[in-house]
N, C-alpha and C positions, 0 to 999 in steps of 0.2 A: 766716904769721898774726901779728901784733902781740898785744902783751899786752892791749890793750883788745878786740881783735876775740875773742880767746879768753874774755874775761869775758863779752862781751855773748852769744857762743855757747852758754857753759856756764849762764848766766843765763836764756835762753831755752828750754834744754831743761829747766831746773829747772822754770821756770813752767808749760811743757807737761806734764810729768810730775804737778805739782801739781793742774793742772786736771783731767788724767785721772782722778785719785785721787778728786778730789771728785765728778765726774760718776757714777763707778762706783759711790761710795758712795750716790749718791741714788738711782742707777737700782737699786740693792739695796734700799734703803728702800722706795721705790714698790712693788716687786714682791712685799716682805714684805706689804704693806698691802693688798694684793688678795686675801689669805688670811687673815681675822681669827682662823680656827681655829687657825692655827700660832703666833700671837702669845700665848703663854700663860706666859710668864716670869714668875716670882715675883718681885715688888720687894723691895729690900731694907726692913729694918725703919724706917728713915728715909731721904729723901734731899730734894734741894733742885732746883727746876726754874727754871732761868733763863729769862725772856720778854724778848725783844728786840722791842719794838714800834713802831709809827708814833708812838705817845706818849710813848716813852720806856722804861725798862728796871724789870722788876719780880721778885721771888724768891717763889716759894711752897715752903713746907716740907711735905712729906707724910709722913705716919703711918700706916705700914701697920695698926697696932693699932686704929686708929680705925675704919677701913674697909676690910678687906682686899681685898675683890673690888673696890672703886673704886680703890684704891691701885695694886693690880697691872693693871689696865686702862691707868689713866693712864700708868703707866710705860712701857709697851710701846706707847701710841700717842705719846708724847714722843720716847721712844729710836729709831722709826722715821720720825718726821718727820712725823707725821699733821697736826700744829697749825700747820706752817709755812704762811705765807701765809693763814690762815685769819682772817676777819673777826669783830670783836665785833659782831653783827649784830641783837643787841638788849639795849639800854642803857635802863636805866629808874631816873633820878635818885631817891636815897632807898632804891631797893630792891636792885637787882643788875644786873652785867653779863655777858651770856651769849655763849659761844662754843662753836665744837665741829664745825660743819657743813663738811665739807671743800669747798674750791674746785674739786675735781675731781668731778663728778656720778658718774663710774664707781664712785670709792672711796665715795660716800655710798650706792650701791646696794648694795654688800656688807655695808656696817657698819650701815646702819639696822636690818637685822634682828638683828644680834649682840647680844643682851641679856647682861647679867652679872647673876647673883644678888644678891637684895636683901642689905645690910648692915644691922647694927642701928646705931640713932641713939645713938652714943656722946658726940658733941661737938654743941654748939648752933650754930645759923645765926647766928653774931654778925657784926660786921664784920670785914671781910676773910679769913673761913672759906670755901673753897671746897667746891662741893657738887655732884652731878650732877642735871642737868635731868630730868624724868620726866613722864609722863602722870599727869593728875590720877587719883584715885579710889583704891579699897583696893588695887588690883593695880599702883598707880603704881610702887612701888619695885622691880618686875620687869620695868620697861620702860626701864631705864638703858642707855645704849650709849656714846655719845662726847662729848655736849654737858653743858658745867659752865657753872655760873655762879660770880660772886663776890660775895659780899653787901656792898653799901653801908653797910648799917645792920644793926640789932639786929632778924633776922626770926624770932627763936627761936619767939614766941609763935604764928605763923603756920605755920612750917614744919616744926618738929621733930616735931610730933604727926603729920605727914602722910607721915613716913618719909624725909625728906629727911637723907642721912647725910653730914656732913662728913668729908672727909679728908685735909683739908690746910689750911693758912692762909698768907697773903700775910705775910711777915716784914721784906721791904724793898720800899720803892717803892709803897705803897699811895695816895700822893699822886699817883702816874702812873696809879694804876686811876681813882682820882676824876676824872680830867681826860680820860679817854676818851670820845671824841664820842658825845652823848646826843641829838643834835638831830631825830634820826627817830623818838625815843619807842619807844612798844609796836609789836609787828609788827601786820601785816595779818591779820584783817579789823577787829581792834580798834582799830588805830591806823594811822598812817602808814609805819610802818617796813616791812622785808621781810617777804615771805611766806614762812613756811619750807618750803612745798611746793615753791615755785618754786627756793628756793635749793637744795634737795635735787637737783631736777632738771637745773637750770641752772647751779650752782656760782658761780664768782666773777665769769662773764660778766655774770650777772644784776645782781650787786652793783656792779659797776664802772659799768656803764651807769646804773643808776637810782639809787644810792645811793653817790656817789662820795666823800662825806666820812667814810664809817666807816674808823674806826682799825682795823689789823690786826696779826697778830703776824709779825714778820718770820722769827724763829726761835726754837723754845724747845729746850732742850736741858738734860740731866742735868747737873749740878754733879759734876765729878770729885773 
């Protein structure tokens, strides 16, 4: 065997091993996501999340003392790949951009009822701050699961009093967040955007077919 042949063989083996490791890691993450009750790791006091998206890259700094339950849930979701390939399905200029419904309907089924306890509102919903989406009404803070949104503007006056508790802030790449595709507007039935019930039930197949211009998260990772 020539030196060139040896090099090609070694390179091929290394590539196969790397791909196998990657696929095994993804499989382990997907398996973990099917059991929300098992993903209870406490988050560090602070951590950074890198979002590689179709619109560009941005970074969120999370502070556990701002909203411990929210920070812990977000840490576990990101660490296990929940937000990978998720669409920014609700984008309202001047208000916020929302994401957090998985592209796999089977995961939505197990996470939709996996609520976290409420957090006190210690920070305001200012530009760049990230907060969990929730249902309206006095019990709203008890309905948080996986959906989050980033404030485009200062929404403190309308959201803080309702119990929307920010747990982090975009510290790099807010200009990327600003340019996330917003052409579909509010979701159905109020607007022409995606209907959340169908998204929960059909996943990315629904969005790819009916809302192909939506930007999406390629990968979200905890910064080491």
